[in-house]
VEXDREN-2710 file (C-alpha; in Angstrom, 1 decimal):
% VEXDREN-2710
k/r/px/py/pz
1/UNK/60.1/-2.6/-47.4
2/UNK/62.5/-2.0/-44.5
3/UNK/59.6/-1.0/-42.2
4/UNK/57.7/-4.2/-43.2
5/UNK/60.6/-6.4/-42.2
6/UNK/61.0/-4.6/-38.9
7/UNK/57.3/-5.1/-38.2
8/UNK/57.5/-8.9/-38.9
9/UNK/60.5/-9.2/-36.6
10/UNK/58.6/-7.4/-33.9
11/UNK/55.6/-9.8/-34.2
12/UNK/58.0/-12.8/-34.1
13/UNK/59.6/-11.5/-30.9
14/UNK/56.2/-11.0/-29.2
15/UNK/55.2/-14.6/-30.2
16/UNK/58.4/-16.0/-28.8
17/UNK/57.9/-14.1/-25.6
18/UNK/54.4/-15.4/-25.3
19/UNK/55.5/-19.0/-25.8
20/UNK/58.2/-18.6/-23.2
21/UNK/55.9/-17.2/-20.6
22/UNK/53.4/-20.0/-21.3
23/UNK/56.2/-22.5/-20.8
24/UNK/57.1/-20.9/-17.5
25/UNK/53.5/-21.0/-16.3
26/UNK/52.3/-24.3/-17.7
27/UNK/55.5/-26.1/-18.6
28/UNK/57.7/-28.3/-16.4
29/UNK/55.7/-31.0/-14.8
30/UNK/52.7/-30.3/-17.0
31/UNK/51.3/-33.8/-16.9
32/UNK/51.4/-33.9/-13.1
33/UNK/49.6/-30.5/-12.7
34/UNK/46.9/-31.5/-15.2
35/UNK/46.3/-34.7/-13.4
36/UNK/46.0/-32.9/-10.0
37/UNK/43.5/-30.4/-11.5
38/UNK/41.4/-33.2/-13.0
39/UNK/41.2/-34.9/-9.7
40/UNK/40.1/-31.6/-8.0
41/UNK/37.5/-30.9/-10.7
42/UNK/36.1/-34.4/-10.5
43/UNK/35.6/-34.1/-6.8
44/UNK/34.1/-30.5/-6.8
45/UNK/32.0/-30.5/-10.0
46/UNK/28.3/-29.9/-9.3
47/UNK/25.6/-30.7/-11.9
48/UNK/22.5/-28.5/-12.2
49/UNK/19.6/-27.9/-14.5
50/UNK/19.3/-24.7/-16.5
51/UNK/15.5/-24.7/-16.1
52/UNK/15.5/-25.7/-12.4
53/UNK/18.8/-24.3/-11.0
54/UNK/17.9/-25.4/-7.4
55/UNK/18.7/-28.9/-8.5
56/UNK/22.2/-29.9/-7.5
57/UNK/23.6/-33.4/-8.3
58/UNK/27.2/-34.8/-7.8
59/UNK/27.0/-36.7/-11.1
60/UNK/25.7/-35.9/-14.7
61/UNK/22.3/-37.1/-15.7
62/UNK/18.7/-36.0/-16.1
63/UNK/16.9/-33.3/-14.1
64/UNK/14.5/-35.1/-11.6
65/UNK/12.0/-32.3/-12.1
66/UNK/11.8/-31.5/-15.8
67/UNK/14.0/-34.3/-17.3
68/UNK/16.4/-32.0/-19.1
69/UNK/20.1/-32.9/-19.3
70/UNK/22.1/-31.5/-16.3
71/UNK/25.0/-29.1/-16.9
72/UNK/28.1/-28.6/-14.8
73/UNK/28.1/-25.7/-12.4
74/UNK/31.2/-23.8/-11.4
75/UNK/30.3/-23.8/-7.7
76/UNK/31.7/-20.8/-5.9
77/UNK/31.0/-22.2/-2.5
78/UNK/33.5/-23.6/0.0
79/UNK/32.9/-25.7/3.1
80/UNK/32.6/-22.7/5.4
81/UNK/30.4/-20.6/3.2
82/UNK/26.6/-20.3/3.7
83/UNK/24.9/-22.3/0.9
84/UNK/22.8/-19.3/0.0
85/UNK/25.7/-16.8/0.0
86/UNK/26.6/-15.0/-3.2
87/UNK/30.3/-14.3/-3.8
88/UNK/31.4/-11.8/-6.3
89/UNK/34.8/-11.1/-7.8
90/UNK/36.3/-7.7/-7.8
91/UNK/35.6/-7.3/-11.5
92/UNK/31.9/-8.4/-11.0
93/UNK/31.6/-5.9/-8.1
94/UNK/32.9/-3.1/-10.4
95/UNK/30.6/-4.1/-13.3
96/UNK/27.5/-4.3/-11.1
97/UNK/28.5/-1.0/-9.4
98/UNK/27.9/-2.6/-6.0
99/UNK/28.2/-0.1/-3.1
100/UNK/27.7/-0.9/0.6
101/UNK/27.2/1.2/3.7
102/UNK/27.4/0.6/7.5
103/UNK/24.0/1.1/9.1
104/UNK/23.5/2.5/12.5
105/UNK/20.5/2.9/14.8
106/UNK/19.5/6.5/15.8
107/UNK/16.6/8.9/16.2
108/UNK/13.9/8.5/13.6
109/UNK/12.9/12.0/12.4
110/UNK/11.1/13.2/9.4
111/UNK/10.2/16.6/8.0
112/UNK/6.5/16.7/7.1
113/UNK/5.0/19.4/4.9
114/UNK/1.3/20.1/5.2
115/UNK/-1.0/22.3/3.1
116/UNK/-4.3/23.7/4.3
117/UNK/-6.5/26.7/4.7
118/UNK/-7.9/29.0/7.3
119/UNK/-11.5/28.3/8.4
120/UNK/-13.9/29.8/10.9
121/UNK/-14.2/28.0/14.2
122/UNK/-17.4/26.0/13.9
123/UNK/-18.1/26.5/17.6
124/UNK/-18.1/30.3/17.0
125/UNK/-20.7/30.3/14.1
126/UNK/-24.2/31.5/15.1
127/UNK/-27.5/31.8/13.4
128/UNK/-29.4/35.1/14.2
129/UNK/-33.1/34.2/14.1
130/UNK/-36.3/36.2/14.3
131/UNK/-37.9/36.1/17.7
132/UNK/-41.4/37.0/16.4
133/UNK/-43.4/36.9/13.2
134/UNK/-43.7/39.9/11.0
135/UNK/-42.5/41.9/8.0
136/UNK/-39.1/43.5/7.9
137/UNK/-39.5/47.3/7.7
138/UNK/-35.8/48.1/7.9
139/UNK/-32.5/46.3/7.6
140/UNK/-29.6/47.9/9.5
141/UNK/-27.1/45.2/8.5
142/UNK/-27.5/44.7/4.8
143/UNK/-24.4/42.9/3.3
144/UNK/-22.2/40.0/3.9
145/UNK/-18.9/40.6/5.7
146/UNK/-20.3/43.5/7.8
147/UNK/-19.2/43.4/11.4
148/UNK/-21.9/43.4/14.2
149/UNK/-21.7/43.8/18.0
150/UNK/-23.8/42.0/20.5
151/UNK/-26.9/44.1/21.3
152/UNK/-26.6/46.1/18.1
153/UNK/-29.9/46.7/16.3
154/UNK/-29.7/44.8/13.1
155/UNK/-33.4/45.0/11.8
156/UNK/-36.8/46.5/12.6
157/UNK/-39.9/44.4/12.1
158/UNK/-43.6/45.1/12.0
159/UNK/-45.6/42.3/13.7
160/UNK/-49.4/42.3/13.9
161/UNK/-49.2/39.6/16.6
162/UNK/-47.0/41.9/18.7
163/UNK/-49.4/44.8/18.3
164/UNK/-52.2/42.6/19.5
165/UNK/-50.1/41.5/22.5
166/UNK/-49.4/45.1/23.4
167/UNK/-53.1/46.0/23.4
168/UNK/-53.7/43.0/25.7
169/UNK/-51.0/44.4/28.0
170/UNK/-52.6/47.8/28.1
171/UNK/-56.0/46.3/28.9
172/UNK/-54.4/44.2/31.7
173/UNK/-52.8/47.4/33.1
174/UNK/-56.2/48.9/33.6
175/UNK/-57.3/45.7/35.5
176/UNK/-54.0/45.3/37.3
177/UNK/-55.5/45.8/40.8
178/UNK/-58.4/43.4/40.2
179/UNK/-56.6/40.7/38.1
180/UNK/-52.8/40.9/38.8
181/UNK/-52.3/37.4/37.4
182/UNK/-53.6/38.5/34.0
183/UNK/-51.3/41.5/34.1
184/UNK/-48.3/39.3/34.8
185/UNK/-49.3/36.9/32.0
186/UNK/-49.5/39.8/29.5
187/UNK/-46.0/41.0/30.4
188/UNK/-44.6/37.4/30.2
189/UNK/-46.1/37.0/26.7
190/UNK/-44.0/40.0/25.6
191/UNK/-40.9/38.7/27.2
192/UNK/-41.5/35.5/25.3
193/UNK/-41.0/37.6/22.1
194/UNK/-37.7/38.8/23.5
195/UNK/-38.9/42.3/24.5
196/UNK/-36.9/43.7/27.4
197/UNK/-38.4/44.9/30.7
198/UNK/-37.5/48.5/29.6
199/UNK/-39.4/48.1/26.4
200/UNK/-42.4/46.7/28.2
201/UNK/-42.4/49.5/30.7
202/UNK/-42.2/52.1/27.9
203/UNK/-45.3/50.6/26.3
204/UNK/-47.1/50.9/29.7
205/UNK/-46.0/54.6/30.2
206/UNK/-47.0/55.8/26.7
207/UNK/-50.2/53.8/26.7
208/UNK/-49.8/53.1/23.0
209/UNK/-48.7/50.0/21.2
210/UNK/-45.5/50.2/19.1
211/UNK/-45.9/49.2/15.5
212/UNK/-42.2/48.2/14.8
213/UNK/-39.7/46.5/17.1
214/UNK/-35.9/46.3/17.0
215/UNK/-34.1/43.0/16.6
216/UNK/-30.8/43.0/18.4
217/UNK/-27.7/40.9/17.6
218/UNK/-27.3/38.0/20.0
219/UNK/-23.5/37.8/19.4
220/UNK/-20.6/39.8/18.0
221/UNK/-18.9/38.8/14.8
222/UNK/-18.8/39.0/11.0
223/UNK/-21.9/38.4/8.8
224/UNK/-21.1/35.3/6.8
225/UNK/-24.4/35.0/5.1
226/UNK/-27.4/37.3/4.7
227/UNK/-30.7/35.3/4.4
228/UNK/-33.4/38.1/4.2
229/UNK/-34.2/41.2/2.3
230/UNK/-36.2/44.3/3.1
231/UNK/-40.0/43.6/3.0
232/UNK/-39.6/39.8/3.6
233/UNK/-42.3/38.3/5.9
234/UNK/-40.8/36.1/8.6
235/UNK/-42.1/33.4/10.8
236/UNK/-40.9/33.2/14.3
237/UNK/-37.5/31.3/14.3
238/UNK/-36.7/32.0/10.7
239/UNK/-32.9/32.8/10.2
240/UNK/-31.9/36.4/9.3
241/UNK/-28.1/36.2/9.3
242/UNK/-25.2/33.7/9.9
243/UNK/-22.6/35.4/12.1
244/UNK/-19.1/34.1/12.9
245/UNK/-16.8/35.2/15.7
246/UNK/-13.4/35.4/14.0
247/UNK/-11.4/36.3/17.2
248/UNK/-10.3/32.6/17.1
249/UNK/-9.9/30.6/13.9
250/UNK/-9.1/27.1/12.8
251/UNK/-6.4/26.2/10.3
252/UNK/-7.2/22.9/8.6
253/UNK/-4.3/20.9/7.1
254/UNK/-4.5/17.8/4.9
255/UNK/-2.2/15.0/6.1
256/UNK/-1.6/11.9/4.0
257/UNK/-2.4/8.7/5.8
258/UNK/1.2/7.7/5.6
259/UNK/2.1/10.8/7.7
260/UNK/-0.5/10.3/10.4
261/UNK/1.8/8.1/12.4
262/UNK/4.1/11.1/12.9
263/UNK/1.5/13.5/14.1
264/UNK/-0.2/13.7/17.5
265/UNK/-2.4/16.1/19.5
266/UNK/-0.5/18.8/21.2
267/UNK/2.3/19.0/18.6
268/UNK/3.2/22.7/17.9
269/UNK/2.8/23.5/14.2
270/UNK/4.5/26.5/12.6
271/UNK/2.9/27.8/9.4
272/UNK/2.7/30.7/7.0
273/UNK/-0.1/31.9/4.8
274/UNK/0.3/33.0/1.2
275/UNK/-1.2/36.4/1.9
276/UNK/1.2/37.2/4.7
277/UNK/4.5/35.6/3.6
278/UNK/6.7/37.5/6.1
279/UNK/4.7/36.4/9.2
280/UNK/5.0/33.1/10.9
281/UNK/2.1/31.7/13.0
282/UNK/2.2/28.9/15.5
283/UNK/-0.4/26.8/17.3
284/UNK/-1.0/23.3/18.8
285/UNK/-2.7/20.5/17.0
286/UNK/-6.1/20.2/18.8
287/UNK/-7.7/17.5/16.6
288/UNK/-6.9/14.8/14.0
289/UNK/-9.8/13.6/12.0
290/UNK/-10.5/9.9/12.6
291/UNK/-11.8/9.4/9.1
292/UNK/-9.8/9.4/5.9
293/UNK/-11.1/11.3/2.9
294/UNK/-11.7/8.4/0.3
295/UNK/-10.9/10.7/-2.7
296/UNK/-7.8/12.4/-1.5
297/UNK/-6.6/9.8/1.0
298/UNK/-6.0/12.4/3.6
299/UNK/-7.2/13.3/7.1
300/UNK/-7.7/16.8/8.4
301/UNK/-5.4/18.1/11.1
302/UNK/-6.8/21.0/13.0
303/UNK/-4.8/23.8/14.6
304/UNK/-6.6/26.4/16.8
305/UNK/-5.1/29.9/17.0
306/UNK/-6.1/33.3/18.3
307/UNK/-6.8/35.9/15.6
308/UNK/-6.6/39.4/17.0
309/UNK/-7.6/42.0/14.4
310/UNK/-8.9/39.3/12.1
311/UNK/-5.5/39.0/10.5
312/UNK/-6.3/35.5/9.3
313/UNK/-9.3/35.3/7.1
314/UNK/-11.3/32.2/6.2
315/UNK/-10.1/30.4/3.0
316/UNK/-6.5/31.8/3.1
317/UNK/-4.0/29.1/2.0
318/UNK/-1.5/28.0/4.6
319/UNK/1.7/25.9/4.5
320/UNK/3.2/24.2/7.5
321/UNK/6.3/22.1/8.2
322/UNK/7.0/20.0/11.3
323/UNK/10.0/18.1/12.4
324/UNK/8.3/14.9/13.7
325/UNK/10.1/12.1/15.6
326/UNK/9.2/8.6/16.6
327/UNK/10.0/7.1/19.9
328/UNK/13.2/5.1/19.6
329/UNK/13.0/1.3/19.7
330/UNK/15.7/-1.3/20.2
331/UNK/17.3/-2.3/16.9
332/UNK/15.5/0.4/14.9
333/UNK/17.7/1.5/12.1
334/UNK/17.4/3.5/8.9
335/UNK/18.5/2.4/5.4
336/UNK/18.3/4.0/1.9
337/UNK/15.3/3.0/-0.2
338/UNK/17.8/1.8/-2.8
339/UNK/18.9/-1.0/-0.4
340/UNK/15.5/-2.6/-0.2
341/UNK/14.1/-5.0/-2.8
342/UNK/10.3/-5.2/-2.3
343/UNK/8.4/-8.2/-3.6
344/UNK/4.9/-7.1/-2.4
345/UNK/4.8/-9.5/0.5
346/UNK/8.5/-9.5/1.5
347/UNK/11.1/-6.9/1.8
348/UNK/14.7/-8.0/1.5
349/UNK/18.2/-6.5/1.7
350/UNK/21.7/-8.0/1.0
351/UNK/24.2/-7.9/3.8
352/UNK/27.9/-8.3/3.2
353/UNK/29.6/-11.1/5.2
354/UNK/32.4/-9.4/7.2
355/UNK/34.1/-12.7/7.9
356/UNK/34.6/-13.7/4.2
357/UNK/37.9/-13.1/2.4
358/UNK/36.2/-12.1/-0.8
359/UNK/33.0/-9.9/-1.2
360/UNK/30.2/-12.2/-0.1
361/UNK/26.6/-11.3/0.4
362/UNK/23.6/-12.9/2.2
363/UNK/19.9/-12.2/1.6
364/UNK/18.1/-10.9/4.7
365/UNK/14.4/-10.5/5.1
366/UNK/13.5/-7.3/7.0
367/UNK/10.4/-5.7/8.4
368/UNK/9.9/-2.1/7.2
369/UNK/8.6/0.7/9.3
370/UNK/7.5/4.1/8.1
371/UNK/9.1/5.8/5.0
372/UNK/11.4/8.8/5.5
373/UNK/11.5/10.3/2.1
374/UNK/14.3/8.4/0.4
375/UNK/14.9/6.2/3.4
376/UNK/13.1/3.4/5.3
377/UNK/12.9/2.6/9.0
378/UNK/13.8/-1.0/9.5
379/UNK/11.9/-2.4/12.5
380/UNK/13.6/-5.8/12.5
381/UNK/16.0/-7.9/10.5
382/UNK/19.2/-5.8/10.7
383/UNK/21.7/-5.0/13.4
384/UNK/23.5/-1.8/13.9
385/UNK/27.0/-2.0/12.4
386/UNK/26.1/-4.4/9.6
387/UNK/27.2/-3.5/6.1
388/UNK/24.3/-3.4/3.7
389/UNK/24.3/-3.2/-0.1
390/UNK/22.9/0.3/-1.0
391/UNK/23.5/0.1/-4.7
392/UNK/23.6/-2.9/-7.0
393/UNK/21.3/-5.1/-4.8
394/UNK/19.3/-6.1/-7.8
395/UNK/22.3/-7.4/-9.7
396/UNK/23.3/-9.5/-6.7
397/UNK/19.7/-10.9/-6.5
398/UNK/19.9/-11.7/-10.2
399/UNK/23.1/-13.7/-9.6
400/UNK/21.3/-15.5/-6.8
401/UNK/18.4/-16.4/-9.1
402/UNK/20.7/-17.8/-11.8
403/UNK/22.5/-19.9/-9.2
404/UNK/19.2/-21.2/-7.8
405/UNK/19.8/-19.7/-4.4
406/UNK/17.4/-17.9/-2.1
407/UNK/16.4/-14.7/-3.8
408/UNK/13.4/-12.3/-4.3
409/UNK/11.7/-14.9/-6.5
410/UNK/13.0/-18.1/-4.9
411/UNK/11.8/-18.1/-1.3
412/UNK/12.8/-21.7/-0.7
413/UNK/11.5/-21.5/2.9
414/UNK/7.8/-21.4/1.8
415/UNK/6.5/-25.0/1.5
416/UNK/4.1/-24.1/-1.3
417/UNK/7.1/-23.0/-3.6
418/UNK/9.0/-26.2/-3.1
419/UNK/10.3/-27.8/-6.2
420/UNK/12.6/-30.5/-4.9
421/UNK/11.0/-34.0/-5.1
422/UNK/9.4/-35.6/-2.0
423/UNK/9.1/-39.4/-2.3
424/UNK/5.7/-40.7/-1.4
425/UNK/4.3/-44.3/-1.5
426/UNK/2.0/-45.9/-4.0
427/UNK/-1.0/-45.7/-1.8
428/UNK/-0.5/-42.0/-1.3
429/UNK/-0.3/-41.5/-5.0
430/UNK/-3.5/-43.4/-5.6
431/UNK/-5.3/-41.0/-3.3
432/UNK/-4.1/-38.1/-5.5
433/UNK/-5.4/-39.7/-8.6
434/UNK/-9.0/-38.2/-8.4
435/UNK/-7.4/-34.7/-8.2
436/UNK/-5.3/-35.2/-11.4
437/UNK/-8.2/-36.9/-13.3
438/UNK/-10.6/-34.1/-12.4
439/UNK/-8.0/-31.5/-13.6
440/UNK/-7.3/-33.4/-16.9
441/UNK/-11.0/-33.7/-17.6
442/UNK/-11.5/-30.0/-17.0
443/UNK/-8.6/-29.3/-19.4
444/UNK/-10.3/-31.5/-22.1
445/UNK/-13.5/-29.5/-21.7
446/UNK/-11.6/-26.2/-22.2
447/UNK/-10.1/-27.6/-25.4
448/UNK/-13.7/-27.7/-26.8
449/UNK/-14.6/-24.4/-24.9
450/UNK/-17.4/-26.2/-23.0
451/UNK/-18.0/-24.0/-20.0
452/UNK/-20.6/-26.2/-18.3
453/UNK/-18.5/-29.4/-18.4
454/UNK/-15.3/-27.5/-17.3
455/UNK/-17.1/-26.1/-14.3
456/UNK/-18.6/-29.6/-13.6
457/UNK/-15.1/-31.1/-13.3
458/UNK/-13.9/-28.1/-11.4
459/UNK/-16.6/-28.9/-8.8
460/UNK/-15.3/-32.5/-8.6
461/UNK/-11.7/-31.2/-8.2
462/UNK/-12.9/-28.9/-5.3
463/UNK/-14.6/-31.9/-3.6
464/UNK/-11.6/-34.2/-4.1
465/UNK/-9.3/-31.6/-2.5
466/UNK/-11.7/-31.2/0.5
467/UNK/-12.0/-34.9/1.0
468/UNK/-8.4/-35.8/0.6
469/UNK/-7.0/-37.5/3.7
470/UNK/-4.0/-35.4/4.6
471/UNK/-3.1/-37.9/7.3
472/UNK/-2.3/-40.4/4.5
473/UNK/1.1/-38.6/4.1
474/UNK/3.7/-40.4/6.2
475/UNK/6.5/-37.9/5.4
476/UNK/6.4/-34.7/7.3
477/UNK/7.7/-32.6/4.4
478/UNK/4.9/-34.1/2.2
479/UNK/2.3/-33.2/4.8
480/UNK/3.6/-29.7/5.2
481/UNK/3.7/-29.2/1.4
482/UNK/0.2/-30.4/1.0
483/UNK/-1.1/-28.2/3.8
484/UNK/0.4/-25.2/2.0
485/UNK/-0.7/-26.0/-1.6
486/UNK/-4.2/-27.5/-1.0
487/UNK/-6.0/-24.2/0.0
488/UNK/-4.6/-22.5/-3.2
489/UNK/-5.8/-25.3/-5.4
490/UNK/-9.2/-25.3/-3.8
491/UNK/-9.5/-21.5/-4.1
492/UNK/-8.7/-21.6/-7.8
493/UNK/-11.0/-24.5/-8.6
494/UNK/-13.8/-22.7/-6.7
495/UNK/-13.2/-19.5/-8.7
496/UNK/-13.5/-21.5/-12.0
497/UNK/-16.9/-22.8/-10.7
498/UNK/-18.1/-19.3/-10.0
499/UNK/-16.7/-17.7/-13.1
500/UNK/-19.3/-16.3/-15.6
501/UNK/-17.4/-16.6/-18.9
502/UNK/-14.7/-18.7/-20.6
503/UNK/-12.1/-15.9/-20.4
504/UNK/-12.3/-15.8/-16.6
505/UNK/-12.2/-19.6/-16.4
506/UNK/-9.1/-19.8/-18.5
507/UNK/-7.4/-17.1/-16.5
508/UNK/-7.9/-19.1/-13.3
509/UNK/-7.0/-22.3/-15.1
510/UNK/-3.6/-20.8/-15.9
511/UNK/-2.8/-20.4/-12.2
512/UNK/-4.3/-23.7/-11.4
513/UNK/-2.1/-25.4/-14.0
514/UNK/1.0/-23.9/-12.5
515/UNK/0.2/-25.3/-9.1
516/UNK/-0.8/-28.7/-10.4
517/UNK/2.4/-28.9/-12.4
518/UNK/4.4/-28.0/-9.2
519/UNK/2.4/-30.7/-7.3
520/UNK/3.4/-33.4/-9.8
521/UNK/7.0/-32.2/-9.9
522/UNK/7.2/-32.6/-6.2
523/UNK/5.2/-35.8/-5.7
524/UNK/6.0/-37.3/-9.1
525/UNK/3.6/-38.8/-11.8
526/UNK/0.9/-41.1/-10.6
527/UNK/0.7/-44.1/-13.0
528/UNK/2.0/-42.7/-16.3
529/UNK/4.3/-39.9/-17.6
530/UNK/2.8/-36.4/-17.6
531/UNK/3.7/-33.9/-20.2
532/UNK/4.1/-30.2/-19.3
533/UNK/3.0/-28.2/-22.4
534/UNK/3.2/-24.5/-23.0
535/UNK/1.6/-21.9/-25.2
536/UNK/3.4/-18.5/-25.5
537/UNK/0.3/-16.7/-26.6
538/UNK/-1.9/-17.7/-23.7
539/UNK/-2.7/-15.4/-20.7
540/UNK/-2.5/-12.2/-22.8
541/UNK/0.8/-13.2/-24.4
542/UNK/2.4/-13.9/-21.0
543/UNK/2.3/-17.6/-21.7
544/UNK/0.4/-20.5/-20.1
545/UNK/1.2/-24.1/-19.1
546/UNK/-1.0/-27.1/-18.9
547/UNK/-0.7/-30.8/-18.2
548/UNK/-1.5/-33.7/-20.5
549/UNK/-1.1/-37.4/-20.6
550/UNK/-0.4/-37.2/-24.4
551/UNK/2.5/-35.4/-26.0
552/UNK/0.2/-34.3/-28.8
553/UNK/-0.7/-30.6/-28.5
554/UNK/-4.4/-29.8/-27.8
555/UNK/-4.5/-26.2/-26.6
556/UNK/-7.1/-25.5/-23.8
557/UNK/-6.6/-21.8/-24.0
558/UNK/-7.9/-21.2/-27.6
559/UNK/-9.8/-24.4/-28.6
560/UNK/-10.4/-24.7/-32.3
561/UNK/-8.9/-21.3/-33.0
562/UNK/-5.4/-22.4/-32.2
563/UNK/-5.8/-26.1/-31.4
564/UNK/-2.2/-27.1/-32.0
565/UNK/-0.4/-24.0/-30.7
566/UNK/2.2/-24.9/-28.1
567/UNK/5.0/-27.3/-27.4
568/UNK/6.1/-29.9/-24.8
569/UNK/8.5/-28.3/-22.5
570/UNK/9.0/-31.1/-19.9
571/UNK/8.0/-34.6/-19.1
572/UNK/7.4/-35.7/-15.5
573/UNK/8.3/-39.4/-15.3
END
């Protein structure tokens, strides 16, 4: 019981201290302070839309784009702050784990690893052919891989034609004094079959034709391929062996297309082979294949190297590393990949404002150069010495999107993505009426799944876009917006005309509806309110919008199957 009373007194003491502190902070002139705060809030409150956060109004009311009630926004900006800047408190920085780093320009270097294999030098591969017709009586080189020397006898061949030619020579020798031209012709015929002068003279001395003749190797090297067997009958010019001179070899490396920028002819490449791990070889890059292998997305890089003792053998695996550098350019800096947010068409980073009192960040579009492993080369968009967000950039971008500021998804500087209204005259709106009517009639045809009628109205829409007099826009912003959005509308309506099935038509209709909705949000309705309707199951459960003059739901994505699936999400009026 005593402990319970002590605990109650302790709580009463804490309550009294809390009331006292509250009085010290908020008491004494409370009415005056509240009045001053009210005046400040009234002057600084900005009203925005939860669906279209780019809308900013000084007073409450309806959103001019979607018609929803505006909500107050606690604007974090001050008069000297960039309207697209994002300012975070210390606690927000901690929760988002935001980290920054100062970037500097410097030499751009990259370690490139290449894999390849040894190959015979194609310029040192020869085909040993038969110089005369006949039957192989003996093979002196009989297996693949056997070394041969130039002039070495590699086969003996019996040739009936050569026997006849020798007999003609012997007859011509007898008539040499009478018909020297015939004698010379007989000798020349044997030379034609690659017989040497010594062999011809031996025939003349013996007076008997030889039945077999030696075939000598034309080059030195290793037999890569044996094409004949003992007893085969050959025609003149038929191949016997493929011989390669391996005193010099190629080493062919595969380089990914993204690495080709870093490689050039003349670069020294150091490499090792798996069979000789303790030895390091080095040779210059002599050739880079101008064609990319479509299957592996690589190009061959060729190194030529002397090969004394045939140490390197064809098909050995090789691995190379090269420290490649790019020529330095003004303003070229390197940032971690984590700093870059990539949207497909744009690459952005967030830069900290060094002049702000609190952590403040600005979006910056950059042009990326080659990748360096876990880093990027930035060609333009950043300056040396700037502080870039290297961790937590996505969280900052999410805050920018919620605030309706420039971000990954909200370009704001692209006319086609504009959402703020552009006032246009009645005559300008009348000229837009054929576009909207053609779209609405196409939508009605899709409700009944009528492909022919939908494509018919898509054709009218294409023609209406092409014939629209852009000069009718008196406002420069309106003209700029139309010039950006018209080609997109025309492209989508043309794809609907060319589509071969209802599924493809509705896929293109989804994108067309998004752009038509944006068009009416910017220019306003023509002569009556337009309802923006939405089905969450359309477009493979990604959701799809469409426009209608009636609030009643008639779903163009599923027709009779789900005719009433959807809801009105906005009214353009």
